[in-house]
C-alpha positions, 0 to 999 in steps of 0.5 A, a space after each residue: 570232141 575226142 582227142 585221138 592222137 598226140 605227137 610231141 617233138 621236143 626241141 633241143 635248144 636253149 630258150 623257152 620253147 620246149 616242144 612242138 605238138 600235133 593233136 588229132 581230133 576224132 581221127 579226122 582233124 589235125 592241128 599242127 604246131 601247138 607249142 609248149 612254152 616255159 613260163 614263169 608260172 610253169 609250162 603252158 601250151 600256145 596255139 598255132 598263130 600267125 603274125 599280123 602286119 601290125 606285129 601282133 600274133 593271132 591264133 590260127 586255131 584255138 579252143 572255144 571254151 575254157 573247159 576244153 582248153 584246160 582239157 587239151 592242155 592237160 592231155 598235151 602236158 601229160 604226153 610231154 611229161 611222159 615221153 623222152 622224144 616223140 610221143 604217139 598216144 591213142 585213146 587205148 594208151 591213155 
């Protein structure tokens, strides 16, 4: 699966949330509201989720393999680190 576009919207607020990210796959499927969160061991991505009736959060969409999760995290964090505000990266730009 090819990551064809990454858009980063940085959040200018106090707290652990750093940005919202939209990722397009194969120019045909998009996932909105991936979050970049500041953690005690460094920043990480959190997949879009919804809150269940019992208060737990469950991912709406997520990578199946740890290899793809690592790849997705690297691409998203690189886009976040390399841009000031809004990022749009196509395959030609990476």
